[in-house]
N, C-alpha and C positions, 0 to 999 in steps of 0.2 A: 214281137210280144215280150221277149226276154229283155230287150233294151228298155222297153216301157216299164217293166217290173223293176229293173235296176234304177231307173230314174225315180220311181216312187220311193224306193228304199233310200236313195240318196237324199231326197227331199225330207223324209222322216228324220234322217240323221242330221241334216243341216238345221232343221227346226229345233232339235234337241241340243245340238252342240254349237250352233251358229257357224259363221264362216271361219276358215282358218286364218292364219296371219297373212299379211300382205305378200310375203315371200311366196307362200304356197298358192295364193290367189293368182299371182303372175305365172307360176309354174303350171297351174291348172289351165289357164288361158292359152299358154303356149302349147300344151298337150292337145287342147281342143282344136287349135288352128292346124296343128300337124295332122291330126286325125281327119279334119275336114279336107285339107289339101291332098292328103294321101288316099282318101277314100276312092275306090275304083269300082265300077260296075262292069262286069264281064258278061257280054251277051252270049247266046248260044253259038255264035259263029266265031268266037274267040277274039273279037275286036274289043279292046279295052277303052272305055270312054270315061274320062274324068268329069264328073258332074259336081261342081262345088255346092250348088244348092242342096242336092241330095246328100252330099257329104256332110253339110252342116246340120241338116235335119236328122239324118240317120246316125251319123258318127260324132259330129262335133258337139252337139248339145248333150247327148248322153255322156260323152267323155268329160265335158266341163262339169256337169252336175256330180257325176260319180267321183271325179278327182277332188273336187272341193270337199265332198263328204268324207272321202277316205283320208285326206290330209287333216281334216278337222278332228276326226277320231284319233288319228295318229298322234297329233300334237297333245291331245288330252290324255291318252292312255300310255303312250310310248311303247306300245305292244308290238309294233312293226315299224319298218322304215323304208324310205325311198332308196336310200343308200345305207348299207350296213355301217359304214364309217366314212368320214370325209377325207381321211388320210389318203394320199395318192396311191399307195400300194393296195389299200383296201378297194378303192375305186377300180384300179387295174384288175384286181382279182375278180370283182363282180363282172367286169367286161369279159375276162378270159372264160369264166364259168359260163356266162351267157352264150358266148361264141361256140364253146366246146359242146355244150348241151344242145344248142340249136343245130349244130352241124350233125350231131348224132341223130337228132330227130329228122333232119332232112334226108339222111341216108336211109333211115327206116321208111320214111314217106315215099322216097323215090324208088327204092329197090325191093321193098317188102310188100307195100300196099299199092303197087301200080295197078293191080287188077281190081282195086276197090275205088279207083278214080281219086286217089289221095284222101286220106282220112281228114285232113284239115284244109278247108278253104280253097279247094281246087278251082272253083268257079266264082269265088267271091273273096278275093284277097284283101280284106279290110286291114287297116294298119294295126300293128301289134299293140300300140298304146291303147287304142279303143278297146281291143279285146281284153287286155289285162285289167284295165281300170273298170270297164263296164260289166264284164262277165266274171271277174274273179275277185278283184280287190274290194269292191263294194260289198260283196257277200261276206268276205273276211271281216271288214270293218263293222258290219252289222252284228255279226256274232261276237266280236271282241267288245263292242260297246255294251251289248245286252248281257255280257258275262259279268258286268259291273266290276271289272278289275281283277276278278278271280281267275286263276289258271284253269283253263278248260281241260276237261278230261272226260273219258267215257263217251256218253251219248252226245254231249255238247261238242266235244272235239270231232267226233264222227260227223255231226251235222255241219260243222264249219267246212270240213274238207269235202263233204258230199256236195254242198252248195257251190263250192269253188270249182268242182269238177263236172258233175253230172248234167246240170241244166244246159250248159253250153254245148256239150256233145249231143245231147238228145235233140236240141233245137235244129240240128242239121238234117234230121230225118233219116239217118242211115239205119240199116237193119240192126238187130240186137248184137250180132257177132262183131260187127265193125264198131258199134258204139262202145261195147265193153272193152274191146281192144284199145280204142282211143282213150277211154277213161284210164286204163291201167298204164299204157305205154307213154302217153303224152300228158293227159290231165293230171294224174297223180304226181308225176315228177315235177311238172310246172308248179303245182300247188305247194308242194313241199319246198321247192326252191324259193318260191314266192314268200312263204311264211317263215322259213328258217334262215334265209339269206337276206334278200331284199327285193323290192319291186323292180328295180333297175335290171337285175340279172334275168328276171322273168320276161321283161319286155324285150331285152336283147335276144334272148333265146327264141322267142316267138317271131321277132323280126328277122332273124337269120333264116328261119323256115320260109318266110314270105319271099325273101331275096332269092333263095334257091328255086322256089316255084316259078319265079318270073324270069329266070335265066334261060 
């Protein structure tokens, strides 16, 4: 349901902003392919089966649509970025930040929430690209676009962060205690990293958590 809502929002943004430049169309396509290939379905017996068709329908298409929409708004508003800066040391910093934050998340996930069956994607390890673009970035892009270039503050800023954090955690159906903990410990930090640094560092952070889960 959440992925469907994200796709609807993406279509609305694309209708209003049109497609991004060819460069970002290619990047969006690569992201969608990566999400499709990496999509995994983990059954109740712990056997992981890679289903490309399901990956395309459930992860690939939402990733493609939301990525196109996010990059379209990004090029128009310059309010956020895929990479904070293209200089090598800035790219390296984003990678380091992503790995460090993701490692800390993995530590918390493994040693603190073991009795809660892992707060994040314990039985459904979808690719980090899919999660970041379809469940966080597109909501950020929507709020940025409809702020009409004005700096968000107060309720507008709260709404943006709320939409980047809460819907995704609520969708897993955990009890209130775990949901709130996930919002504060994981969701808020990822959303701030996403908004204040760049999308790349958020994707890397989330990807590191997935890697630790599969070890």
